[in-house]
N, C-alpha and C positions, 0 to 999 in steps of 0.2 A: 504494500500500500504506500502511496506517495505521502511523504511527510509535509504537512502544510501548517505546522504549529506556528512558524514564524509569520506566515501570512495572517493567521487567525489573531495572533497577538497584535499585529499592526492594525488590523481592522478594529479591534477593541479600542485602540487609541485614536485612530484617524478616520474611522468610518463616517462620522458626521462631516468632516472636511471633504472627504471624497464625494459625499452626496451633494455637497455644495459646489465643489470645484472640478469634479471629475477624477476618476482613478488615474493617478500620475504614471508617467512612463516608467519611473523607477519600480513601481509595484508590478507593472506588466512584466518587466524584466525579471523581477524576483520570482514571479509565478512561473516564468519560462525556465528559470534555473531549477526550480523545485520539481519540474517535470509535469506541471499541470497541463501545458499545451499539447503534450503528446501522450497523455495518460493512457488512452485506449488504442493508440496506433501500434503497429507491429514493432517489435524490438529491432528487426532488420533495418527499419528506417529511422531508428533513434528513439522510438516510442517506448513507453513503459510496459506495453502489452497487457494492461489491465482488462479483466473481463467486465461484463455488464454490471455485475453486483459491486465490484470494486469501484468502477466509474460512478455508480450511483451513490455509494458511500462518500466518495470525494465530493460530488456535487452537493450532497446534504451537508457535509462539513463546511463547505464554502458558503452555502446558502444560510447556514446558521450564523455565519460571521458577517457576510456582506453580500448583498445581491449583485453589486457590480463585479466583484471577484467571480462569483458564480456565473454571471453573464459572459465574462471573458472566456471561461471554460466552455460555455455553451456555444457561442457564436464561432469561435475559432475551431472548436471541435466539429461543428456542422460542416464547415468547408473541408477540413481534413478528411472527414468521413466520406464525403461525396467524392473527393479525388481518389481516396483509397479504394472505394467500391467501383467506380466507373471510369477512372483514368486508365490510360494505356500503361504498359510497363515503363515506357519512356517517361510519361508524365508522372507516374508515381516516383520513379527514381529521381526526377528533377525537382519535384515540389515537396514531397513528403518529408525528407530530411530537414529541409529549411522551415517547414511548418512545425514539425515536432520539436525542433530546437528553439523555436522562437526567433530565429533569424528573420523570418517573415511573420507578421501578424495579419490574420485574414478576417474578413467580414463578409456576410451574406448581403447582397444587394438585390432584393427581389421586389419589395413593396413599392407601389407607385400611387399617385393620386387616384387613379381609377382602377387599381388592382391591389386589393388588400387580401381579403379572404378568397376572392376569385383571381388567383394569380394568372390564370390563362388569359386574362384580359390585358396583360402588360402591353405597353405601347413602345417600349424600348426595341430598337431594331439592330440587327446584325446584317449589314449590307455586304455581300460578297464583292471583293475587289482584288482581282488577281489571285494571289496565294494568301490573301489576308481577308479580314473582315473589318468594316468600319462600324463602331458601336456608337449609337446615338440614343439618348434618353435621360430621364431623371429618376433617381431612386430616393425614397424617403425613409426616415426612421432607421437608418443603418446603424446597428449597434456596434460601437467602437469604430465607426466610420471615420472619426477624426484621427484615429491612431493607426488604422490598418494600412499595410503596405500593398495588399492585393485584395481584390473583391471578386467573389463568385457572383457573376451577373446573369440574371434571367432576362431573355429577350426572344424575339422572333426573327427568323430570316426574312429579310425584306429591305425596303429602302431603295435608294437610288445611288449606286456607286458612280464614280467618275467614268463616263463612257469611254474615255481614252485610256483607261487602265488595263484593258485586255480582258481575257476570259474570266468567268466567275470561278470561285474557289472550288476545288474538288469536294464532292460530298454535300454540296449545298442544294442540289436539286430537290431532295425530299421536302425541304422547307420545314415549317412548324417551329415549335418552341425549342430554344437551345440555351445552354449555359456555358459560360466561358470564364476563365481567369483573366482579369484585367488589372494590369499593374498601375498603381496609383501615379507613378511618375511619368507615364506616357502623356505626350501632348494631347490636350483636350479634356483631361480629367480635372474637374473643379470640386473641391471639398468645402462645404459650408457647415459650420457648427449648427446644430438644431437644438431648440429648447425642448427638453425631454418632458416638460409638463408635470404630470401627476407623479410618476415614479420613474425608476431607472435613471435617476438624475446623475449618477456617477458613471454611467456606461458610455459617455462621450458620443452620443448619437449625432448623426450627420445627414445632410442632404448631399447626394453625390450626383453631379451632372457630367454626362459623357457627350462630347461634341465631336463626332466623327473620329473617335479614338481608334487608331489602327492597331490591331493585334494580329499575330499570325494564326492561321487556321489550326495550328498545333495546340493552341490554348483552349480550343473547344473541348469540353469534357463530355464525351459521348457524341454521337452524330446528331445533327438537327432532327427534331421530332422527339427526342428523348430528354430534353432539358428539364421539363417540369415533372413528368411522370417518374423518371428515374433519378436524375441527378439532384434536383431540388427536393424531390420526394424523400430521398435518403437523408438529405440535410435536415429537413423538417422533422423526420422521424427521430433523428439523433437529438434535435433540439427539444422535442416534446419530452423525451426520456430524461434528459438532464434537468430540464425545467421542473419536471415532476419531483425528482429527488431534491432539487433545490428548494422547492416549496415545502417539502417535509422538514428540511432544516430550518427554513424561515419560520414555519408554524411552531416548531419545537422551541426556537429562540423566544418567540413571543410568549409561549406558555411558561417557559422558564422564568422570564422576567416578571410575568404576572404573578406567578407563585411566590417568587422571592419578595415581591412588594407586599403581597397579601400576608406573608409570614411575619412581617416586621411593622407594617403600618397599623397604627392604633387609631381607631375612630370610635368616639363615644365610650372610651374606656375599654374597648374590646379590640383585640387584634382582628384584622379583616378576615383572616383565614378561619376564624371561629364562626363566622356567619354562614349559615347553610346555603344562602344564595350564592356566595362567593365560591364555596366548595363545589356546588353544583356546576357553576360556570367553568371552574378548572377541570372538573370531571368530564364535562362535555368536550372541552378542548383536548384533553388527553385521549378520549375515544376517537376524535376526529384525526389526530396526529397518528395514532396507532393504526387506524383503518387505512389511511392514505399510505402509510409506510408498508403495510402488508400488500397493498396493490402494486406498489413500486417493486417490492421484492418479487412478486409473481411475474411482473413484466420482465425483470432482470433474468429470472430463471428461464423464461420463455425465449429470451434473446440468446442466452448461452446455449440452449438446446437447439437453436435454429428452428423453433416451432413456427408454423404458419400463424399460430395464435398470438405471436409476439406483437404484431401491429395493433390489433384491437386491445391487447393488454396494455400497451403503451399509451394509447389514446385514453383508455379508462383510467389509468394511473394518473395521467396528467390532469384529466378532468377532476378527479377526486382530490388530488393533492392541491391544485390551485384553489378549489373551493374551500378546502380545509385551511389553507393559508389565509384566505380572505376572511373567513369566519373567526378563526382563532385570533388573528391580529386585531379584528374589530372588538372582540370580547376583551382582549388584553388592554386595549386602549381604555375601555370602560373601567376595568379594574384599577388601572394606574391613575385614572382621572387626569388631573392637570399634568402630572408627570408624563403620562402617555402622549400628551400633545406637545411636549417640549421640542423645540426645533432640533436639538442635538440628541434627542432620545432615539434609541434603536427601534423601539416598538412603533413610534410614529413614522419613522422611515419605512419600516417593513409593512405597515398598514397601507401606505401609498403604493409600495412595490407590489404588494399582493394583488391589488386590483389589476395592475398591468399584466400579471401572470395569467389572469383569466382570459386575456385577450390574445396574447402572442402565441405563436406556434400552434394555432388552432383554437379559435374562439370556443367558448363553452357551448354555444348553440350548435356549432358545426360538429363538435364532439358528440353531442346528444343525438344528432341525426345518424352519425356513424355507428354509435352504440345501438340505436334503435334498429338500424338495418341488420346489425349482427343478431339481435334478438329475433327479428322476423325470419331470418335465414335459418336460425336454429329451430324455429317452430314448424318449419315445413317438412 
């Protein structure tokens, strides 16, 4: 198991500052040195080779400490997982060692103004141009987009290349959605810091604009037509799984803080923990956390076994864990009262973050539809 005690201690001291100013580059580098960025990648490419349960425990530990740290594990891991699963041997050899070591920090650039839950509606284009593609479009809410060196970009083959540039790129004929690695330093890439709003304030979100950014066709991950269903699908599945475990850690942290406060806070001459209402609140929180953790463990076991049930198990775990994080953090804020609303308080930060967790990597309503379809299939 990867040791992250140093990161956890730093989060206890500086978590509020990170929430205000963003996770600093120094902490990103410390996470890389600790092995966080290559946790579940193969040892042959410099990764730690963690299995799904070990990855989950790591995400829970980081989620307990700081949502921004866990988000770094998630978004970087999403890109690495997609490259590892769908990249060619040459692509894996070129990109994975640099990703697992932290030489390159990666981010997923998929969401657009008209394509959030429905990613198939992306407007970003990959225009074939000789042996290259010209990437044009705007991506929103890119987690760690301000820090990333490379973006995994979702778009569609189309657009109008320079007619004088020669024949179109090989493999472009099938069209459809595609995904490619786009280097931040290529001409035409513009990075604008984005206000993260409600939560994830330390995750250095950005708006990324691509203006006819030239990339070689060798940076497409899988052929056109497989960008969303395969490449981005793998990334999102990895994201749901680590978000689920991170939410378990977040909820546990809120429950811990609420219990510690209730055990010492005296009100009306009585310690809060002696009130039945408070005990019942803590009890419900404990049940929520333990239930979500059990579903995450089941998803992890299914992933390790390579079971076809792993996908729905992961969707279910993320749904339940995000709901638990939202509910437990809300109750914790109530127990802590004014202390729970303090700007530098962990529970207040986590309360905001928890709501965002119900939206990203598959909104609650989308998960409900997927789970409902699973139930219907099982009844036939």
